[in-house]
C-alpha positions as CSV (number, residue, x, y, z in Angstrom):
1,M,-23.9,-22.6,-38.6
2,T,-22.4,-25.3,-36.3
3,L,-20.7,-24.1,-33.2
4,T,-18.2,-26.0,-31.1
5,I,-16.9,-25.6,-27.6
6,Q,-13.3,-26.5,-26.7
7,Q,-10.9,-25.9,-23.9
8,A,-8.5,-23.0,-24.5
9,D,-4.8,-23.9,-24.6
10,R,-3.9,-20.5,-23.1
11,P,-6.8,-19.4,-20.9
12,D,-5.2,-16.0,-20.1
13,D,-5.1,-15.2,-23.9
14,A,-8.8,-16.2,-24.2
15,Y,-10.1,-13.6,-21.7
16,M,-10.2,-10.5,-23.9
17,P,-11.9,-12.2,-26.9
18,I,-14.6,-13.6,-24.6
19,W,-15.0,-10.3,-22.7
20,A,-15.2,-8.1,-25.8
21,P,-18.8,-9.1,-26.8
22,L,-20.1,-8.9,-23.3
23,L,-18.5,-5.4,-22.9
24,R,-20.2,-4.3,-26.2
25,F,-23.5,-5.6,-24.8
26,N,-23.1,-3.9,-21.5
27,Q,-22.1,-0.7,-23.2
28,Q,-25.2,-0.8,-25.4
29,A,-27.5,-1.7,-22.5
30,V,-26.3,0.8,-19.8
31,G,-23.3,2.7,-21.2
32,D,-20.0,3.5,-19.6
33,A,-19.2,-0.2,-19.1
34,Q,-15.4,-0.1,-19.4
35,G,-14.5,0.8,-15.9
36,E,-11.3,2.6,-14.8
37,P,-8.6,0.5,-13.0
38,F,-6.5,1.7,-10.1
39,A,-3.5,0.1,-8.5
40,L,-1.0,0.7,-5.7
41,T,2.1,-1.4,-5.4
42,I,4.4,-2.2,-2.4
43,K,8.1,-2.4,-3.2
44,A,11.3,-2.5,-1.3
45,P,13.6,0.5,-1.7
46,N,15.8,0.2,-4.8
47,S,13.8,-2.7,-6.2
48,D,11.2,-3.2,-8.9
49,D,9.8,-6.4,-7.4
50,V,6.2,-6.0,-6.4
51,L,5.7,-7.4,-2.9
52,G,2.0,-6.6,-2.5
53,G,-0.5,-3.8,-3.1
54,L,-4.0,-3.1,-4.1
55,W,-6.0,-3.4,-7.3
56,A,-9.4,-1.9,-7.9
57,L,-11.8,-0.9,-10.6
58,S,-14.3,2.0,-10.6
59,L,-17.5,1.3,-12.5
60,W,-21.0,2.7,-12.4
61,G,-20.5,4.7,-9.3
62,S,-18.9,1.9,-7.3
63,F,-15.3,1.1,-6.5
64,Y,-14.5,-2.6,-6.5
65,I,-11.4,-3.7,-4.7
66,G,-10.3,-7.0,-6.2
67,L,-6.9,-7.5,-4.5
68,V,-5.3,-6.3,-1.3
69,V,-2.0,-7.9,-0.3
70,A,0.5,-6.8,2.4
71,P,3.8,-8.7,2.5
72,E,3.5,-11.3,5.2
73,A,6.5,-10.1,7.2
74,S,5.1,-6.6,7.3
75,R,1.5,-7.4,8.3
76,G,0.3,-5.5,11.4
77,L,2.4,-2.4,10.5
78,G,-0.4,-0.4,8.9
79,L,0.4,-1.1,5.2
80,G,-3.1,-2.6,4.5
81,T,-4.8,0.3,6.3
82,E,-2.8,2.8,4.2
83,L,-3.6,0.9,1.0
84,M,-7.3,1.1,1.9
85,R,-7.1,4.8,3.0
86,R,-5.6,5.7,-0.4
87,A,-8.2,3.6,-2.3
88,E,-11.0,5.3,-0.4
89,A,-9.6,8.7,-1.3
90,E,-9.3,7.7,-4.9
91,A,-12.9,6.3,-4.9
92,G,-14.1,9.6,-3.5
93,A,-12.1,11.6,-6.1
94,R,-13.8,9.5,-8.8
95,G,-17.3,10.3,-7.4
96,C,-18.0,6.8,-6.3
97,R,-20.9,6.2,-3.8
98,N,-19.4,3.1,-2.3
99,I,-16.5,0.7,-2.1
100,W,-17.1,-3.1,-2.2
101,L,-15.0,-6.2,-2.0
102,D,-15.1,-9.9,-1.2
103,T,-13.1,-11.9,1.2
104,Y,-13.1,-15.5,2.4
105,A,-13.5,-16.8,6.0
106,F,-9.7,-17.4,6.3
107,Q,-8.8,-14.0,5.0
108,A,-9.5,-10.5,6.3
109,R,-13.1,-10.0,7.2
110,A,-12.3,-8.5,10.6
111,F,-9.8,-6.1,9.1
112,Y,-12.3,-4.7,6.7
113,E,-15.0,-4.5,9.4
114,R,-12.5,-2.3,11.5
115,L,-12.4,0.0,8.4
116,G,-16.2,0.4,8.4
117,F,-17.2,-2.3,5.8
118,K,-20.4,-4.3,6.4
119,V,-21.3,-7.7,5.0
120,F,-24.1,-7.5,2.3
121,G,-23.9,-11.0,1.0
122,Q,-22.5,-14.4,1.8
123,I,-21.8,-17.6,-0.1
124,D,-21.7,-20.7,2.1
125,G,-19.6,-23.8,1.3
126,P,-17.0,-26.1,2.8
127,A,-14.5,-24.9,5.4
128,P,-11.9,-23.5,5.5
129,M,-12.5,-21.4,2.4
130,F,-16.1,-20.6,3.0
131,P,-18.1,-18.6,3.8
132,R,-17.2,-16.0,1.3
133,Y,-18.3,-12.6,2.3
134,F,-19.2,-9.6,0.1
135,M,-18.7,-6.3,2.0
136,I,-19.5,-2.7,1.3
137,K,-18.7,0.7,2.7
138,A,-20.8,3.8,1.8
139,L,-18.8,6.9,1.0
140,D,-19.8,10.4,2.0
141,A,-21.5,12.2,-0.8
């Protein structure tokens, strides 16, 4: 059989077909590889427009936070801290041992450190994006 590689016209539509065989492999290798998503949204009263929020995924005893966004005009008012507090509560309710995330140098490392996260890995590269920090916080058992 001859195989070819080509660029997808619609990359977003290609994600699931690419992911499916890897998910099957992971499931066979270690089980329970699907993960369970969690999301919080920030909206203005009487509006369906999402202005920010948090998206996470629990998998294999860890809670990965992929997105945290507070509306720029509302930063410093505690919205980010409240998002993280609720995420930590959800992670605990799901029996997760830790929460982890990544952030770039120009983003929110100090914010996460104030919440008890520690750097466990770093990728260096050109400023201003890098370094990229991988951070973790252990949860009480």
